[in-house]
N, C-alpha and C positions, 0 to 999 in steps of 0.2 A: 597377579595380586587378587583378582576376583576369585579365582579358583582356590587360592590359599585360604582366603577368609571362609569360603564355603566349607572347606575341609575341617577347619577349626570349630566353626559354629554351624552345626547342621540346621537345615531349615525346619520349620514347624515348631521351634521353641517359642514360648510365650514372650513376645517382644515387649520391652519396657522402654519408656522414654520417647516414643515417637511423637507424642503430643507436645513435648517440650521442644523438640526440633522444629515441628510445624509452627509453633507459636513464635519461636525465634526468627524463622524465615519470614513469616507474615509481618512481623514488627520491624523489619529492616527499613531504616529511614532513607539514607543515601547510600547507594551502592555503586562501586566503580571497579571493574576488573577486566583484565585481558584474558582471553580464553584460547588455548590451542585446541582446535577441534578437528578430529580425524574420523573419516568414515572408511572402513575396510569392507569391501564387498567381494563376494566370491564370483559374481558374474560380470563385474565392471571394474574399471580402474579405481584405485584408491583416491580419496579426495581429502585435501587438507585446507582448513580455513584458519585465519586469524580473526578473532572477534573481539570487539570492544563493547562491553555491556555497561550501561548506566541505568539506574532506576531510582525513583523517588516515591515515597509513600504517598498514597492518595486515599485516606480513610473515608472520605465522603463520596468517592466514585463508585457507582454500582455497576459499571460496565467492565472494569478491569481491576485487578488487585494492586496496580501501581501505574505510575507514569514511567515511560522508558524511552531510551534511545539506544539503538543497536547498530553499530558499524561492522561491516564484514569485508574481508579481502581474500581473494583466492588467486593462485597462479594458474594461468591457462597457457596453451601453446601460443596464443597471440599476445601474451603479456598479462599483467595483473588486471583482474576485474574486481570491482568493489560496488558496494551499495549500502543503503541504510534503511532502517525502519524506525518510526517514532510514533508515540501515542501520548496524548495528554487531554484530559477534560473533554472527551468525546470527539477528538480529532486524530485521524490516522494519516501518516505520510509514509510512502514506500517508494524507494528509488532502486531500480534494477535495470541494467542495460542502458537504454536511452529514454526511459519513461519514468517520470515522477507522478505517481498516482496519489490522490488524496481523497479522503472520505470524512464527512462531517455529520455528526449525529443530528444536528439541528436542521440538516437539509434532507437526509434520508436515514431514518431510524431503522429501517428494515435490515440494512447491512450489518448493524451492530447486534442484531438479535440471533440467537441460536436457531438452527433449522434442523428438522428431522429428529428422530429418536433412536435410542440404543446405539449400536455400533455404527449406524449410518448418520449419526448426528454430526452437524457441522457448527462449530462455535462462531461467534461474531467476528467481523473482520479485525477487530482490535486484539483478538486472542490468537490470530493465525499468523502473526509475523514470524518470519524465519528466525530461529534461535531464541524466540521469546521463552521457550520452555527451560532455558538455562538460567533465567532470572530467579533470584531467591523466592520472590512471592509466587511465581508460577511453579517452582519446585514444591512449595508448600501445598499447592492444590494437587499436584501429582501424588504427594505422600498421603493426603487425605483420601484420594481414590484408592491407593494401595491399602490403606488401613480399613476402609469401609467395604471394599469390593471382595466378595468371597472367592473370586478367581485368582486373587493374589495370596501368596504365602511369603512372609517376611520375618526377619530377625533384626533387632537393634543391638549394636555392640557399643555401649556407651563409653568405654574406656579402652581404646586400642591404639596401637602405633602403626601408622602407615607411612612409608617413605620418610621415617624419622620424625614424624609429626604426631603429637598426641591428638587423636581423632575420635569422632563418633561416626560409626558406619551403619548403614542400613542396606541390607542385601536381601534378595529373594527371587521368586519366579512368578510369572503369570502363566497360567495354564488353563486349557479348556479341553474337556473330554479326555483327560489324562495325558494330554499332549502339551509340552512346554512350548509356549510361543515367545516368551521373553525372559531373559535373566537380567537383573539390574543390581547395580551397586552405587550408592550415594555416600560420599565421604565429606565430612564437615570438620572444620577446625574446632577442637574442643574448647579453646580459649574464648573464641568470639562467635562461633556458630556459622562462620562463612563457608560456602561451598568450596571444596578443594578438588574433587573429582566426581564426574558422573560417567559411569560405564554401563552401556546397554548392549546386550546380545539379542538381536531380533532373529527369530526363526533358527535357533541354535541347532546345528547338525543338519540343516536342510540345504538344498542346492542354492537357495536364495538367502543364505545366512549373511547377516550384516552386523558389524561391530562398530559402535559409536563410542568414542572416548573424548571427553571434554576435561581439560586440565586448566584450572584457574590460577592466575598470577595476579598478585596485588603489589602496587607500588607504595612503599611505606610513607613517602612524602607527598602522595597524591591529595590534592584539594578538590573535593567533589563539588560540582556546581550546585546551586541552590534549587534549580528546577529547570523546566523546559517550556518553551512556547514558540510560536511561529517566528517572532523576531529573532530568537536565539538560533533557530534552525536556518534562517536566511543568512545570519552572520557566519554560521559554520559551513554552509554549503551555497555560497553566493552564485557560483557558476551553474550548479545544478538547478537552482530555482530560476535563474535567468534564462537558461537554455532549454530546460526540459519540463518546466511546469506546464501541465495541460489545463489546469483550472485555476483562475486567479480571482473569480468572484467579484471582479471590479472591471467594468468595460474600459475605464479610463487607463488601465494598466496594459491594455492589449497592444497598442502600437509599438512596433519594434520586436514583438515576440512572434513565435510561430503560432499559426492558427491551430486550435485544438483539433484532434482527429474526431471524426464522427461517421456514423453510418445511419442513413435515414431513408425511409421509403419514398418513392416517387408516386405521383397520382395515377400512374399507369401500372402499378403493382410491381415495379422493379425496385432496385436498391442502389443508392449512390453512397459510396464509401471512400474515405480517404484517411490515411494514418497521419499521426503527428509527424511532420517533416516532409510529407509528400509535396511535390511541386504541382503547380497548375499549368495548364496548356498555355495560358496567357494571363495577364493581370485580370483579377476577378473581383467582382463586387458581390459580397454576401449580404442579401437583404433579409433581415429577420423581421417577420411580419405577423401580426395578429389578424386573422381573417375577419374578426368582428370589430376591429378598430376603424374609426371613421376615415382615416387618411391612407388606408392601405392601397386603394385604387389609385389615388393621386400620386402616391409614392412610386408605384409601378410606372406610371406615365413619365414622371420626372426622371427616374433612373434610365429608362429607355431613351429618353431625349438626350440625356447626358452621354450615354454610350454612343449614340449616333453621331455626336459631335466631338468625340475624342479623336486625337490624331493617330491612334493605334487601335487595333482590335482588342476588345475586352469581353470577357464572359460574365454572365450573371447567374447566381444561384438564388432563386426565390425559396426561402425556407420559412414555411408557415408553422406556427405553433399548434394550430388546429389539425383535425384529420378528416374534415368533411370535404370530399373530393369535389363535389359540385360547387360548393361555396368557394373553394380555392381557385378552381379553374375559371370561375366567373370573374375573379379579380385579375387573373393573368390570362387573358384570352390569346390563343394562338401563339404557342411557344416559337421563339425565333432561334436561328442557328446560334449556338453558344450559350443558350439558356437551359437551366435545369429547374424543374419544379418539384420541390420536396415538401413533405408534411411531417407532423409529429416532431417538430424541431425544438420542443422545450428543453431536452437535454443539451442541445448545442447552445441555446440561449443561456442556459445556466452555466455551462462551462466557459462561455465568453464573458459572463458577468452582466449580461443584458437584462435589465429589469423593466424596461419600457419599450414600446414599439410605435413606429418603426425604428429600427437600428440598422445602419449600414456599416459593414466592415469591408474596407477596401484593401485587397491583398496584392502583393507582388507575385510574380510568376514563381518565385522560389518558395512560396508558402508562408512568408512572413507578412505581418499586418503593417500596412503603410499608414493608415489613418482610419478614423471612424466618423460617422455622422449620427448624431442622436436626435430623434424626433423629426417631425415634418415642418417645413416652412416654405413659404412661397418662392424662395430663391434656391430650392433644393437642387435644381438642375445645374446651376452655375457653381454651387458649393461642391457637388459631386465632381464636376469637371476639374475644378481647382485642386481638390484633394487627390483625385485619381492621377493627376500629373506626377505626384510623388511616387506612384507605384512603378514608374519606369526609371527612376533616378537611382 
C-alpha cells in the first residue's frame, strides 16, 4: 500500500492540507481505539502487540498534549505479557514486568523536562511512554516536525481511497546527506479525521531495516470515559497497585505491602541495595532517621534494646537522611552484627511516604511490611517489641 501511493503521488509535490490534519488531531477530545501493532525486523524475530489507546484533551497542560491511558499485550514463549502507561496533570504511571513506577511533577520536576539538544535530546518522562506516539495528539506533533524540518519531504493526498475507505494520506521520507533514513505513511479517515494506519520504514534497504505497522480499530458502540485519575487507575488495576506499587507517598498505607527497593551508600563507602520483592535474611527493622533531629540517639538506644529482648534474631538498617559520616557514626556507635548503617536516605523516606523522623518500618523476612512506628516516645522499646512480634506471624 505504501509503495503504491508513492508511485501514484511522487514525493516533492507541494503538499496541501497538512495544517488541517494537524488541527483536527490536536483538537481530539476523547479518543478510544484498539491498535494491531507489528514490528518486522531483518535481524530479529517479528513482534506483534495489541494496544488499547485512550486519550483526553488537556488544553491547560503545558507538559503533554493530552492525558492518556495505554494498555498493551504481547504473546511470549512464557505466555502473554502486558502492561500500561498513564499520564494526567503532571502524574506518570508505568507498569511493566513486576514494577509499577510512578513520577509526580510536584515532587521532581526535572524528570518532566527535556534534556539535551538536537538528535541527542530526550523528552520528559511523560512523553516517553511506549506507544504514546500512536495517540492523535502526539501524531499531530510528529506532523508538525515533518512540516517544519527540512530533512523531511512529504505529500498530502486529501481525497484518496485506501482499503475501501475514503481517506487522507500523508507520505514521505526523512533523509540526511542524500541517504533515506525513514519512509512514512499516515492514513486518516476522511469523514472524522481519526487515524487509520501508521506505516514506518526505518533504515530502508539496510541490514537493520525495520518495518512498523499500526492499524487502528474503532468500536461503534464504545462509550469513552470522561477522564483519568489515580482513583480510576486503582479501580482498573487493583492487583497491580496492591502488589507492585513501589511508591505510595503515605506511610500509613505501607503495612501489608512490599518494602520499596532502594540502593543507598554506607558510611564506609560501600553500597547497600535491594530490589522490590527481595527477601531479608531475618525480620528487619528499618529506622529512618534525621541526624539533626533531637531523638535520633534515643531512638537508636530504644531499638537496640528492643532487638536484644526479642525472642528471635532481627536485623536493623539505620537509614539516615543526611550524608555527614562523622555525625551519623556518632549517633550509631559501634555497629553490631546484623546492623547496616546507610546515609542519603531521602529517596527511601520519600518512597515509603515518611514525612517525619524517626520512623520505624518493621519488615518480615519475605520483604513485606508488618507494621510501622511513627515518632519517638518513652515507651518505644516496648512498642517495637510488641509490633515486631507481628513480623514472624
